[in-house]
N, C-alpha and C positions, 0 to 999 in steps of 0.2 A: 654333632655342631648342631647351634642352633641359630635357628634365619628367620631373619625379622621382617615381616609383609611391608612393603612400605609404600607409599601414595605419594605422587608429585615431589608434595612438601612436607612429610613427615612421614615417622615410623606408626606403624599402626598399637595404639596407646594398648589394646590389650596385652598385645605379644609384650610389647615393653615391659608391661607390668608384671607378666608371667614368667619372662626373663630375669627381672630383678627378683622375685619369688623363688626361683631357681637358684641364682647365684647367692643369695643372702641364707638360706638351706643352708649350702655347703657353709658360708663363713661362718654363721651359727656352730656347725660341726668342729670347723676347727677349732673357732673360738674354745667350746667345750674339750676339745682334746689336746688343743693347747695352751693351759691358765696363763703360760709363760709367756705367749703371744700378747703386743700393744694391737690391738683392735680400736679404733677409732672410725666416729660417725662424722661422715665429709659434711654435714651442714653444723654441726657443734663445732669441728673445726675451723672452716672457715667466717661461721662467727665470731669466735675467740682465739683469732689462727694465733694470737702472741703466745700467747698464756697453752696454748696448743701444743705449739711448735718447742715450747721450753721444757714442756712436760714431756716430749717425743726428746728429745735433747738427753734429759736427765735419765732414760729407760735406758737408751741406746750407750749411756757412760760420755757423751760430750760434753765439752766448756761452751756453755753457754754465752755467748760475749754483745755486748751494743753492737756494735758491726753486723753481726745475725740477726738482731732484732731489728736493724734499721734496713738491711739487703729484706727479711720477708715482710716487712708493712712500705717499700718497695713495688712489692709483687703484688701484695693481697690491700692495699690501704683503700683506703674508702674515696681516696683522691682520683683513682681509676675508674675507667668505664664500665658499664656492663655491658657484654658485647653475646647476644646469643645467637644460635642460625650457621651458619655456614665458616663465619668467623669467629666462632666462640673455642677457637683454642689460642688465642692471643694469649699471652705467660700474661700480663699485668693486666688484671680484673678488680673489682672492688668484692672483693672475696663472701664479704657480707651480703652484700645487698642479693648478690651475685645466688646464694644459697635458698634466696626465694623468691627467685627470678620466677621461677615452673609455677607456683601458686597464681599469678598474673597472667597465662598464660592459656591455662585450662579455667572450665567452666566448672560450677559448685557438681553437676553432674559427673562430671566428666573425675573426679577429684574423689567424689565415694567411689566411682567404680575401681581406678587405683587401691582405692584403701581395701575394698570388696574381697578384690583379686588377689592380692598381699596380702592379707590378713590371712593365717594367727600368726605368720615369719614377721611383719612389718611393728608389731607389736615388741617381739624381741628388741627390735633396736630402736624402735620411737613411743615417747608416752601420746598419749589424748591427745594433751594439748598440742600437738604437734601438727592434730589436722583443726585445730577450730580457726574460726576467721579465716578460712579460707576460701578466696572468690567471692 
C-alpha cells in the first residue's frame, strides 16, 4: 500500500510524483504484455475528447451516434467550468483546460522536479514538447 504524505493543503509533490512513476511503470508493462488493450493518455483524451471517445467506441465495437457526441460534449465541453481543489470531482468540466490546469498551479522548479522524478517513465507517455513553456 502506498501512502502519500499530506500537508494541510496538498500532497507532498515528491511523493505524488514517485507514485505516478510506480503506477505508470506498471501501466507500461501491461501495455507491452497486452497489445490488444487500449491505453489512452488522459491529457490527449481531455483535449480531443470527441475524437478520442469515437476511437474508444470503435475499438470496443460500439456504435457512435450524434447523441453520444452531444452527451460527451455536454460533460467535457469548453462551456463548462474548470474546477480544482476539494470540488474537483464535478462531472461537468472543461476537460481541455483542466488537462493543463496543473501547469498554472506549480512553479517552474516544481515542474522540473516532477519531470526529474518521473523520468524515464514519463518519456514513455509524454513527448518533450509536453514540458515546454510550463509555468
